N, C-alpha and C positions, 0 to 999 in steps of 0.2 A: 504494500500500500504506500502511496505517496504521502506528502506532508498533510497537515490537518486541513479539513474542508474549509475552515474559517479563512485560512490563508489563500485558498483558491478563490473564495468568494470576495475577499477584500481587494484583490488585484483588479476586479471589475467595478470597483466603486466609482461613482460619478454619474451613472445613468439615473434618471429621475423616475421615482415610483409614482406614475400618474395614470396608469391604466386601471379602470374600474372593473368589477367582476363582469358586468354585461359586455364591456368592450373586449375583455379577454375571451369570452365565449364567442363573440362575433369574429374575432381574429381567427380562432380555430375553424369556424364555419367558413370564413372568407377564404382561407387557403384550401379547404377541402371541397368546397362547392364552387368549382370553376370549370375550366376546360375539360377536366376529366369526366365530369357529368354531362356537360352540354355538347361536347364534340367527341371526346374519347369514348363515350358510350356507344357511338355509332361504330367505331373501330372494334369494340368488344363484341357487338352484335354480329359483325362480319365473321368473327371466329365461332361464336357460340349459338347464334340465333336466339330463340326464346330462352334457352337454358342459361343465358347471360344472367338471369336472376339468381341462379345458383352460384355463378362465378362471383357476383357482387356480394352474395351472402358469405362466401368463404373469405373474400377480401375484407368484408366488414367484421367478421369474427376475429381475424388477425388484428385489425385496427383497434377493436375494443380491448383485446388483451394487451395490446401495446399501450393504449391510453391508460389502462388500469395500472400497469407497471410504472409508467411515467408519473402518474398522479401520486402513487405511493412514495416514490423517490423525491418528487418535487415538493410535496408537503413537508418532507423531512429537511430538504435543502432547496431553497429557491434562489437561483442565480442565472444570469444570462447565458453562461456557459452550458447550463442544463446538462443534457445527457453526455456531452463531451466531458464536462467536469466530473460527472458521476463515474464515467469510465476511467478517467484519470485517477480518481481517488480509490475506487473499489477494485479496479483491475490492475492498471499500470499506466504510467505517463504515455507510453507508446499507444495504448488503446485509446486514451483520450485524444491524442494527436490525430490518430486515424479517423475516429468518429467525427471530430470537428471538421477536418478537411473533406472527408467523404460527403458529409451532410452539406457543407458549404457548397461544394461543387454541384451537387444534385439540385439544390435550390436555385443557384445562379443559372444553371441550364434550364430549369423549369420555367424561370421567368421568360426565357426565349420562346418556349412552347406557347405560353399564354399570349404573348404579344403577336406571334404569328397567327394564332387563332383569331385575334381581333382583326387583323388584316383581311382574313378570309371572310369574317362576318360582315365587314363593311361592303363587300362586293354585292350584297343583296340590294343596297341602296345606291351605290356608286360603282357599277360594274366597269366603267371606263377608267377609274382612278387606280394607279399602281398601288397594290397593298403595302409596299414598303413605305409609302408616304404616311399611311396611318400608323405603321409600326413606329416611325420616328416621332410623329406628333404625340401619340398617347404615351410613349416612353418618356418624352420630355416633361409632360405634365406630371406624371407620377414621380419622377426623379425630383422634381421641384417640391412636391408635397413632402417627400421623405427627407428633404433638407431641413425642414422645420423640426420642432421638438416632438417627442412621442405623443404629447397630448393632441397635436394637430393630426398626426397619423391615426390615433385611436378614434378621433371624431369622424374622420373621413371613412375609415374602415367600418365603423358602426353604421354609417349611412349607407355605404355600398352593400354591406351584408343584409341590412334590413330590407332594402329594395328587393334583393333576389330571394330572400326568405319568404317575404309576403307574396312575391310573384309566383314562386313555386307552390305555395299553399293555394293560391287562386287557381293555378293550373291543375293541381290535384283535385280540387272541388269540381271544376268544370269537367275534367276527364272522368272522374268518378260518376258524375251525373250521366255523361254520354254512354259510359259502359254499362251502368247498372240501372239507370232511370229513363233513358231516352227510348228504349225498345227498338233501336235501330239494329237490324240484323247484321250490319257490317261491322259493328263493334262488339267485342266480347272475347272471352278466353278461348273461343274456337280459333282465333288467329294464332294462338300459340302452336297449334298442331297443323296449321295450313302449310302448304308447300312442302318444305323439307322436314317438318315435324319439330318436336321439342329439342332434339339433338341433331340438327342437320349435318354437323361435322363430327358427330360422335362425342364420346366423353373427353377425348383429347382436345377437341375444339372448345368445350366448356372450360377445361383446365387452362388452355392457352389464354382465355379471356381473363383469368384471374390476374395475369400480369398487368393488364390494363386497369383492372379494378384496384390493384395496389397503387398504381399511378394516380387514379382518381381520388383515393383516400389520402394520398400524400399531403402532408401539411397539418394533419390532426395533431401531430407532435408539437406544433407551434405553441400550444398552450404552455408547455414546459419552458420554452425559451422566453416567451413573453412574460412569464411569471416573475422574472428578474426585475420587471418594471411595473409590477402590479402593486396596488396600495396595500392589499391584504392577501398575500400570495396563497396561504393555506386555504382560506375560505373560498377565494376566487377559483383556485384549481379544482377543488372538490365539486363546486357548483358547475363549472365549465365542463368537467368530465361527464357528469350525469346528463346535462342538457345536450351536449354534443353527441353522445352515443345515441340517444333517442332520435335526434334530428337527422343524423346521418342515415340511419335505417329508414326513417320516414322519407327523406328526400331522394335517396338512391333506389332502394328496393321497391317501395310503393310507386314512385314516379315511373320507373322503368317498366313495372308491371302494367301500368295504365297505358303507357306509350305503345307497348307491344300489343295491347288489346285493341287499340284504335287503328294503328297503321301496320299493315303487313310488313314483314322483314324486307321484302323486295323494295318497297317504297322508301323505307328508312335508309337503305343502303344507296338508293339513287339520289337522295337529297344531301343537304349539308348537316346542320344540327338536327337531331331527331325531334327536338321541341318545335323547331320551325316547321319541319315536315308535318307534324301532327296538326298544327294550326292550318296549314295549307290543305290537308285532308278534310278537316272540319269545314273549312270554307267561310269562316267568320271574316268579314271585311277588315283589313289592316291588322288582323291578329298576328299574322306572321311577322310584320314589322315591329309590333309591340314586343313580341317574344324575342325578336332579334336584338332589340334594345336592352332587354333584361340579360340576354346572353352576353352582350358586350360588357355590361356593368359587372356581371359575374366574373368575366375574365380580367377586367380591370381590378376588381377586388382581390382576386387570387394573386395577380401580379403585384399589387400593392403590399399584400401580406408577405409575399416571398422576397421582395426587395428589403422589407423591414427585417425579416428573419436572417437573411444572408448577411446583411450589414452587421447585425448583432453578433452573429457567429464569427465573422472576421474580426470584430472588435475584441471578442473573447480570446481569439487566437493571438492577437497582438499583445493583449495584456498578460498573456501567459508566456510571452517571449518566443512564440512560435510563428510569428509573422512580423514583418517590419514594424518598428515602433510607431511609424506615422499613422498606421491604421488603428491605433489605440487612442488617438487623440479626439477630444470632443470640442465642438464649437461652442459658442456662448449659449446656444439654446439647449445644450446637452445632447446634441445629435452627433454621432460618429461620421462626419461628412466624408473624410478621406476613405473610410471603409465603404461608404455608399458608392463613391465614384468607381472604386474597383469592382463592386458587385454589379455594375451595369455591363460588365463584360459579356454576360450571357445574351444580352440584347444584341451586341455587336456580332457575336457568333451566329445567332439566329438570323440576323439580316444577311450575313454572308452565305449561310446555308440556303436561305430562301432564294437569293439571287442566282445561285448555281443550280438549284433544283427545286422550283416552286411546287411541283407535284408531291414530292415526298419529304419536304422540309419539316413539316410538323411531326411525322412519325420518326424521322431521323433524330430530331431534338429530343423526343420522348425517350427513344432508345438510349441516348447518351446520358440522360439524367437519371434513368432507372437504376443503374448500378449503385450510385451513391445512396439512393433512397433505400433500396433493399438491404444493402450492407449495413446501413445505419440502423434500420429496424432490427436486423438480426443481432447487432451488437448491443442494442438497448435491452433486448431480452436476456442476453448473456450478462450484461451489467446488473440487471435486476436480480438474477440468481446469486451473483457475487454480493450484492447489497444485502440480500436477506441472510446470507451466511455470516457476514460480518456483524450485522445488527443482532443476530441470534447469539453469536459468540460473546458479544459485549453486553448482552442483556438489555438492549435498548427497547423501549416501548414505542410502537408506531401508532400514531393517531389515525392513520388511514391504512387499510390493508387491501391488497388485491385478492378478490375471491378466487378460489380454486388454485391457489399456489401450492406446490410448484408446477403442477400440470400445465397451467396456462402459459407460463414462461417457456417450458420445454416444448410444448406443442407449437407455440408461436415461432420459436427459433427454428424448429424442424421444418415448418411450413415455408419459412423464408428461404431456407437452403433449397428446398424443392422448387420453389418458384424461380430462384436464380439459375438453377441448372436447366430449367425448362426453357429459358431464353435462347439456349443454344439450338433448340429444335424449331424455332420460329424465325423465319427469314427477316421479318420486320424488326426483331429484337436481337439479332445475332451480334450487332455492334455493342450491345450492353456489356457483355463479358470481354469482347475483343478490345474495347476501350477501357473497361473498368478494371480488369485485373492488372494490366501494366500500370495504370494510374495509381492503384493502391500500392503496388510495389514501389513506385516512384516516391509516394508519400512516406513509406517506411524508410527508404534510403535517405530522404531529406531529413527525417527525424534523427537518425543516427549521425548524419553529417553535422547537424546543428548541435547535437549533444557533445560532439568532440570539440566543437569550437568554444563552448562555454561550460565552465564547471557547474554541475547540477546544484551544488550547495548555495550558489548565489542566485539561483533561479527564482524569479518573481519577488525578490526581496525589495526591489524598488517600489513595489505597488502597495505595500502595507501602509494603511492609513492614508490612502489617496484622498485628495480634496474633491469637492463636488464637481467642478468643471475644469480642473487643471490637468493638462496633458503631462504626465510624468516622464522623466527621462529613463531610457532603458538602453542597454547595450544593443546597438542596431544589428539587424541580421543582414 
């Protein structure tokens, strides 16, 4: 085990605790209800057909077990470094280093997927305008928002998430009426078995779609990172966990079930967002444009959350002495501006990928970001097992406990390994491990190179007792 957790926490001092419990909940929803639901679900349906409901149920089960493990550790220790700091303390400094960089890379690249999706959505209204123009425009707006303090970010994210939450609820009510109350013979569960049946591509197709489901649920772990800037972390995390679990199942499983009952799989695959396709099938005037606006807001919300989280993770890396000291500095508003600038790199990568191959740009960016996400989730489960062993040995009483421990953590870790291996057998995701494994090896090499350059006994010493908005000096990397 490394040095005391208080020392790890103190080096990240200076960020302001201004996020309320409702805002923390909305941040988690903001990240998880985005392109993965509104556009990625179409990709998942192409693999699984109607059995995509089972795919998302499996992915949702993993996400729930992950959130429970994180909630337990975050209630015990709230810090912006979150699961990276937990892995550093309860496993090893190398594990913490790997988790932080893997997660940071996946979120930075995921920002690119969101902004590419926005460019595609805008084609419904402006088919003649190059999507890259919208990519640059919306990116500039959200970067400007994240340059302000966390209170401004929290207010905007709460507004974004509220719009899409209420819009999805309205969609569910309308779709439920059409399926169960309209008596229209074209709508109903009979669409699940029409055409190729419930499993048009077999059990393997259903399992392949779990990869997309994991991508869709990516960012539920943001609760743990954002807790470092919450007013009352323990209460906020417990409440956010309970509310988010319920809403994720409501918004994903129920919504997809209604979509598939209204629009046959063939129509969904021929369109863009399944939500827009359903509105076109229903035929309500301008409803497709209204839903398209909600879809864009959802993508902006997810992108906003991901910019925030990736910036905080790079800030934590810098304060740990594991990234250049310049990224650990705060501006007068208490925002890590230098880290934010670096984290816009995913937008640049996405723009270049789209320019080279507009047709597969979104799926390529998704494949690149997936390794960091899946590896991070796996390591969170492993960290939780180590956390429980240590707390049991030290006789510490936990105020919040994950039900079904240790089975939940072992099953979660095993399922994540299985999903990672599965990417090798799916053409669209083969780049996940091709890119990810060498990247992880490179991170490990970087860790040992940095360790040789600086004595471990002096590590982080400069950050003890940091002032609120003062950028502390550190041996530069």
